[in-house]
N, CA, C and O atoms as a GROMACS GRO file, in nm:
protein
  304
    1MET      N    1  16.218  -9.664  -3.170
    1MET     CA    2  16.210  -9.521  -3.160
    1MET      C    3  16.205  -9.483  -3.013
    1MET      O    4  16.124  -9.536  -2.937
    2LEU      N    5  16.292  -9.394  -2.972
    2LEU     CA    6  16.298  -9.348  -2.834
    2LEU      C    7  16.226  -9.214  -2.823
    2LEU      O    8  16.253  -9.120  -2.897
    3LEU      N    9  16.134  -9.208  -2.729
    3LEU     CA   10  16.059  -9.085  -2.706
    3LEU      C   11  16.130  -8.999  -2.603
    3LEU      O   12  16.185  -9.051  -2.506
    4GLU      N   13  16.128  -8.870  -2.623
    4GLU     CA   14  16.189  -8.776  -2.529
    4GLU      C   15  16.096  -8.745  -2.412
    4GLU      O   16  16.142  -8.709  -2.304
    5ASP      N   17  15.965  -8.758  -2.433
    5ASP     CA   18  15.867  -8.714  -2.334
    5ASP      C   19  15.746  -8.807  -2.339
    5ASP      O   20  15.705  -8.850  -2.447
    6VAL      N   21  15.690  -8.836  -2.224
    6VAL     CA   22  15.572  -8.922  -2.217
    6VAL      C   23  15.455  -8.860  -2.295
    6VAL      O   24  15.366  -8.932  -2.341
    7ASN      N   25  15.454  -8.729  -2.309
    7ASN     CA   26  15.347  -8.663  -2.382
    7ASN      C   27  15.355  -8.684  -2.533
    7ASN      O   28  15.265  -8.643  -2.606
    8ASP      N   29  15.462  -8.747  -2.581
    8ASP     CA   30  15.474  -8.781  -2.722
    8ASP      C   31  15.399  -8.909  -2.757
    8ASP      O   32  15.381  -8.941  -2.874
    9LEU      N   33  15.356  -8.983  -2.655
    9LEU     CA   34  15.278  -9.105  -2.679
    9LEU      C   35  15.140  -9.070  -2.734
    9LEU      O   36  15.082  -8.969  -2.694
   10PRO      N   37  15.086  -9.152  -2.823
   10PRO     CA   38  14.953  -9.124  -2.881
   10PRO      C   39  14.840  -9.168  -2.788
   10PRO      O   40  14.763  -9.258  -2.820
   11ILE      N   41  14.831  -9.102  -2.670
   11ILE     CA   42  14.731  -9.136  -2.570
   11ILE      C   43  14.649  -9.012  -2.539
   11ILE      O   44  14.704  -8.902  -2.527
   12SER      N   45  14.519  -9.030  -2.526
   12SER     CA   46  14.430  -8.921  -2.486
   12SER      C   47  14.369  -8.955  -2.351
   12SER      O   48  14.335  -9.070  -2.324
   13TYR      N   49  14.355  -8.855  -2.267
   13TYR     CA   50  14.296  -8.875  -2.134
   13TYR      C   51  14.168  -8.792  -2.125
   13TYR      O   52  14.170  -8.670  -2.143
   14ASN      N   53  14.059  -8.858  -2.099
   14ASN     CA   54  13.930  -8.792  -2.083
   14ASN      C   55  13.871  -8.845  -1.953
   14ASN      O   56  13.819  -8.957  -1.948
   15ILE      N   57  13.878  -8.764  -1.848
   15ILE     CA   58  13.841  -8.809  -1.715
   15ILE      C   59  13.708  -8.746  -1.674
   15ILE      O   60  13.698  -8.624  -1.660
   16ALA      N   61  13.608  -8.829  -1.655
   16ALA     CA   62  13.481  -8.783  -1.599
   16ALA      C   63  13.492  -8.803  -1.448
   16ALA      O   64  13.501  -8.916  -1.400
   17TRP      N   65  13.491  -8.697  -1.377
   17TRP     CA   66  13.519  -8.709  -1.235
   17TRP      C   67  13.393  -8.700  -1.152
   17TRP      O   68  13.353  -8.593  -1.106
   18TYR      N   69  13.332  -8.814  -1.134
   18TYR     CA   70  13.210  -8.825  -1.055
   18TYR      C   71  13.238  -8.883  -0.918
   18TYR      O   72  13.148  -8.887  -0.834
   19GLU      N   73  13.359  -8.928  -0.893
   19GLU     CA   74  13.391  -8.985  -0.762
   19GLU      C   75  13.534  -8.949  -0.725
   19GLU      O   76  13.610  -8.899  -0.809
   20GLN      N   77  13.571  -8.974  -0.601
   20GLN     CA   78  13.700  -8.932  -0.549
   20GLN      C   79  13.818  -8.999  -0.618
   20GLN      O   80  13.927  -8.941  -0.623
   21LYS      N   81  13.800  -9.119  -0.670
   21LYS     CA   82  13.912  -9.188  -0.736
   21LYS      C   83  13.961  -9.108  -0.857
   21LYS      O   84  14.080  -9.112  -0.888
   22ALA      N   85  13.872  -9.037  -0.923
   22ALA     CA   86  13.913  -8.960  -1.040
   22ALA      C   87  14.007  -8.846  -1.000
   22ALA      O   88  14.094  -8.809  -1.078
   23VAL      N   89  13.990  -8.791  -0.881
   23VAL     CA   90  14.081  -8.687  -0.833
   23VAL      C   91  14.221  -8.746  -0.817
   23VAL      O   92  14.319  -8.681  -0.853
   24LEU      N   93  14.231  -8.867  -0.764
   24LEU     CA   94  14.361  -8.933  -0.751
   24LEU      C   95  14.424  -8.960  -0.887
   24LEU      O   96  14.545  -8.943  -0.905
   25VAL      N   97  14.343  -9.001  -0.983
   25VAL     CA   98  14.394  -9.023  -1.119
   25VAL      C   99  14.448  -8.892  -1.176
   25VAL      O  100  14.556  -8.890  -1.234
   26LEU      N  101  14.372  -8.784  -1.160
   26LEU     CA  102  14.416  -8.654  -1.209
   26LEU      C  103  14.548  -8.614  -1.144
   26LEU      O  104  14.641  -8.572  -1.214
   27LEU      N  105  14.558  -8.625  -1.012
   27LEU     CA  106  14.680  -8.587  -0.942
   27LEU      C  107  14.799  -8.674  -0.986
   27LEU      O  108  14.911  -8.624  -1.000
   28ALA      N  109  14.775  -8.803  -1.008
   28ALA     CA  110  14.882  -8.891  -1.054
   28ALA      C  111  14.930  -8.850  -1.193
   28ALA      O  112  15.050  -8.844  -1.218
   29LEU      N  113  14.836  -8.821  -1.283
   29LEU     CA  114  14.875  -8.778  -1.418
   29LEU      C  115  14.952  -8.647  -1.415
   29LEU      O  116  15.052  -8.631  -1.486
   30LEU      N  117  14.906  -8.552  -1.334
   30LEU     CA  118  14.975  -8.424  -1.323
   30LEU      C  119  15.115  -8.443  -1.265
   30LEU      O  120  15.210  -8.377  -1.308
   31SER      N  121  15.129  -8.532  -1.166
   31SER     CA  122  15.261  -8.555  -1.106
   31SER      C  123  15.359  -8.616  -1.205
   31SER      O  124  15.480  -8.598  -1.193
   32LEU      N  125  15.307  -8.689  -1.304
   32LEU     CA  126  15.391  -8.747  -1.409
   32LEU      C  127  15.420  -8.649  -1.522
   32LEU      O  128  15.497  -8.678  -1.613
   33GLY      N  129  15.357  -8.530  -1.515
   33GLY     CA  130  15.378  -8.429  -1.618
   33GLY      C  131  15.294  -8.450  -1.742
   33GLY      O  132  15.323  -8.394  -1.848
   34ILE      N  133  15.188  -8.531  -1.731
   34ILE     CA  134  15.101  -8.558  -1.846
   34ILE      C  135  15.024  -8.431  -1.880
   34ILE      O  136  14.973  -8.362  -1.793
   35LYS      N  137  15.017  -8.402  -2.010
   35LYS     CA  138  14.948  -8.282  -2.058
   35LYS      C  139  14.826  -8.320  -2.141
   35LYS      O  140  14.807  -8.437  -2.174
   36ASN      N  141  14.746  -8.220  -2.174
   36ASN     CA  142  14.628  -8.235  -2.260
   36ASN      C  143  14.524  -8.330  -2.201
   36ASN      O  144  14.470  -8.416  -2.271
   37ILE      N  145  14.497  -8.313  -2.074
   37ILE     CA  146  14.394  -8.391  -2.007
   37ILE      C  147  14.262  -8.317  -2.020
   37ILE      O  148  14.256  -8.196  -2.000
   38HIS      N  149  14.157  -8.389  -2.054
   38HIS     CA  150  14.022  -8.332  -2.058
   38HIS      C  151  13.947  -8.382  -1.935
   38HIS      O  152  13.940  -8.503  -1.912
   39LEU      N  153  13.892  -8.291  -1.857
   39LEU     CA  154  13.831  -8.323  -1.730
   39LEU      C  155  13.693  -8.262  -1.723
   39LEU      O  156  13.673  -8.149  -1.766
   40GLY      N  157  13.598  -8.336  -1.670
   40GLY     CA  158  13.465  -8.277  -1.662
   40GLY      C  159  13.366  -8.364  -1.590
   40GLY      O  160  13.402  -8.467  -1.534
   41PRO      N  161  13.245  -8.323  -1.592
   41PRO     CA  162  13.185  -8.227  -1.684
   41PRO      C  163  13.221  -8.082  -1.654
   41PRO      O  164  13.205  -7.996  -1.741
   42THR      N  165  13.269  -8.052  -1.534
   42THR     CA  166  13.321  -7.919  -1.501
   42THR      C  167  13.454  -7.938  -1.431
   42THR      O  168  13.487  -8.048  -1.386
   43LEU      N  169  13.531  -7.831  -1.421
   43LEU     CA  170  13.655  -7.841  -1.345
   43LEU      C  171  13.620  -7.853  -1.197
   43LEU      O  172  13.517  -7.801  -1.154
   44PRO      N  173  13.702  -7.923  -1.119
   44PRO     CA  174  13.671  -7.944  -0.978
   44PRO      C  175  13.650  -7.814  -0.902
   44PRO      O  176  13.725  -7.717  -0.921
   45GLY      N  177  13.549  -7.811  -0.816
   45GLY     CA  178  13.517  -7.691  -0.739
   45GLY      C  179  13.619  -7.657  -0.633
   45GLY      O  180  13.624  -7.543  -0.587
   46PHE      N  181  13.702  -7.755  -0.592
   46PHE     CA  182  13.801  -7.728  -0.488
   46PHE      C  183  13.921  -7.651  -0.541
   46PHE      O  184  14.005  -7.606  -0.462
   47LEU      N  185  13.931  -7.635  -0.672
   47LEU     CA  186  14.041  -7.557  -0.730
   47LEU      C  187  14.003  -7.409  -0.729
   47LEU      O  188  13.900  -7.370  -0.783
   48SER      N  189  14.088  -7.328  -0.669
   48SER     CA  190  14.065  -7.184  -0.676
   48SER      C  191  14.090  -7.140  -0.820
   48SER      O  192  14.160  -7.208  -0.894
   49PRO      N  193  14.034  -7.027  -0.860
   49PRO     CA  194  14.056  -6.981  -0.998
   49PRO      C  195  14.205  -6.966  -1.033
   49PRO      O  196  14.244  -6.997  -1.146
   50SER      N  197  14.286  -6.919  -0.939
   50SER     CA  198  14.428  -6.900  -0.971
   50SER      C  199  14.501  -7.034  -0.984
   50SER      O  200  14.586  -7.048  -1.072
   51VAL      N  201  14.468  -7.132  -0.900
   51VAL     CA  202  14.530  -7.265  -0.911
   51VAL      C  203  14.483  -7.333  -1.039
   51VAL      O  204  14.563  -7.395  -1.110
   52ALA      N  205  14.356  -7.322  -1.069
   52ALA     CA  206  14.303  -7.381  -1.193
   52ALA      C  207  14.374  -7.321  -1.314
   52ALA      O  208  14.407  -7.393  -1.408
   53GLN      N  209  14.398  -7.191  -1.312
   53GLN     CA  210  14.464  -7.126  -1.425
   53GLN      C  211  14.608  -7.175  -1.442
   53GLN      O  212  14.654  -7.194  -1.555
   54VAL      N  213  14.679  -7.197  -1.332
   54VAL     CA  214  14.815  -7.250  -1.340
   54VAL      C  215  14.815  -7.390  -1.402
   54VAL      O  216  14.898  -7.421  -1.487
   55ILE      N  217  14.719  -7.475  -1.359
   55ILE     CA  218  14.711  -7.610  -1.415
   55ILE      C  219  14.673  -7.606  -1.562
   55ILE      O  220  14.728  -7.683  -1.642
   56VAL      N  221  14.582  -7.518  -1.599
   56VAL     CA  222  14.544  -7.504  -1.740
   56VAL      C  223  14.664  -7.458  -1.822
   56VAL      O  224  14.690  -7.513  -1.929
   57ASP      N  225  14.737  -7.358  -1.772
   57ASP     CA  226  14.852  -7.305  -1.846
   57ASP      C  227  14.967  -7.405  -1.856
   57ASP      O  228  15.028  -7.420  -1.962
   58LYS      N  229  14.998  -7.474  -1.746
   58LYS     CA  230  15.114  -7.563  -1.743
   58LYS      C  231  15.087  -7.699  -1.805
   58LYS      O  232  15.175  -7.758  -1.868
   59PHE      N  233  14.964  -7.751  -1.788
   59PHE     CA  234  14.934  -7.887  -1.831
   59PHE      C  235  14.828  -7.894  -1.942
   59PHE      O  236  14.788  -8.004  -1.980
   60ASP      N  237  14.784  -7.782  -1.992
   60ASP     CA  238  14.683  -7.778  -2.099
   60ASP      C  239  14.556  -7.853  -2.060
   60ASP      O  240  14.493  -7.918  -2.144
   61LEU      N  241  14.518  -7.842  -1.933
   61LEU     CA  242  14.394  -7.902  -1.886
   61LEU      C  243  14.276  -7.833  -1.952
   61LEU      O  244  14.273  -7.710  -1.961
   62ALA      N  245  14.180  -7.910  -1.998
   62ALA     CA  246  14.063  -7.854  -2.067
   62ALA      C  247  13.937  -7.923  -2.016
   62ALA      O  248  13.942  -8.039  -1.974
   63PRO      N  249  13.825  -7.853  -2.019
   63PRO     CA  250  13.700  -7.917  -1.978
   63PRO      C  251  13.649  -8.011  -2.086
   63PRO      O  252  13.678  -7.995  -2.205
   64ILE      N  253  13.571  -8.109  -2.043
   64ILE     CA  254  13.505  -8.200  -2.136
   64ILE      C  255  13.392  -8.123  -2.204
   64ILE      O  256  13.324  -8.042  -2.139
   65GLY      N  257  13.371  -8.147  -2.331
   65GLY     CA  258  13.261  -8.084  -2.405
   65GLY      C  259  13.151  -8.185  -2.433
   65GLY      O  260  13.124  -8.273  -2.352
   66SER      N  261  13.090  -8.171  -2.548
   66SER     CA  262  12.989  -8.268  -2.588
   66SER      C  263  13.058  -8.396  -2.636
   66SER      O  264  13.178  -8.396  -2.663
   67VAL      N  265  12.982  -8.502  -2.648
   67VAL     CA  266  13.039  -8.630  -2.692
   67VAL      C  267  13.103  -8.615  -2.830
   67VAL      O  268  13.216  -8.660  -2.851
   68ASP      N  269  13.033  -8.553  -2.922
   68ASP     CA  270  13.086  -8.537  -3.058
   68ASP      C  271  13.214  -8.451  -3.059
   68ASP      O  272  13.310  -8.484  -3.128
   69GLU      N  273  13.214  -8.342  -2.983
   69GLU     CA  274  13.331  -8.256  -2.977
   69GLU      C  275  13.450  -8.330  -2.916
   69GLU      O  276  13.563  -8.319  -2.964
   70ASP      N  277  13.424  -8.406  -2.809
   70ASP     CA  278  13.531  -8.479  -2.743
   70ASP      C  279  13.590  -8.587  -2.832
   70ASP      O  280  13.712  -8.603  -2.837
   71ILE      N  281  13.507  -8.661  -2.902
   71ILE     CA  282  13.557  -8.765  -2.992
   71ILE      C  283  13.643  -8.703  -3.101
   71ILE      O  284  13.751  -8.754  -3.131
   72GLU      N  285  13.597  -8.594  -3.158
   72GLU     CA  286  13.674  -8.527  -3.263
   72GLU      C  287  13.808  -8.477  -3.210
   72GLU      O  288  13.911  -8.494  -3.275
   73ALA      N  289  13.808  -8.416  -3.091
   73ALA     CA  290  13.931  -8.362  -3.032
   73ALA      C  291  14.028  -8.475  -2.995
   73ALA      O  292  14.149  -8.463  -3.016
   74LEU      N  293  13.976  -8.584  -2.942
   74LEU     CA  294  14.063  -8.694  -2.900
   74LEU      C  295  14.119  -8.772  -3.017
   74LEU      O  296  14.222  -8.838  -3.003
   75MET      N  297  14.055  -8.767  -3.131
   75MET     CA  298  14.103  -8.840  -3.248
   75MET      C  299  14.209  -8.763  -3.325
   75MET      O  300  14.269  -8.817  -3.417
   76GLN      N  301  14.232  -8.640  -3.291
   76GLN     CA  302  14.333  -8.560  -3.362
   76GLN      C  303  14.471  -8.595  -3.319
   76GLN      O  304  14.568  -8.537  -3.369
   0.00000   0.00000   0.00000
């Protein structure tokens, strides 16, 4: 089976960004066009509200929730 888009793969990304390496991982995923990334516990403070909104709209970036909510969302 040939996939048209990398986002068709059954992979979930849940990035807890407590150190600078996570920012590089996020930027790498965004550069590849990966969508539906969950990032947290909050969105990075260096993103202005307008830039954050563009990333949310274009890449479906979402904040991390509770453990139970995240497991349920990632298993869908």
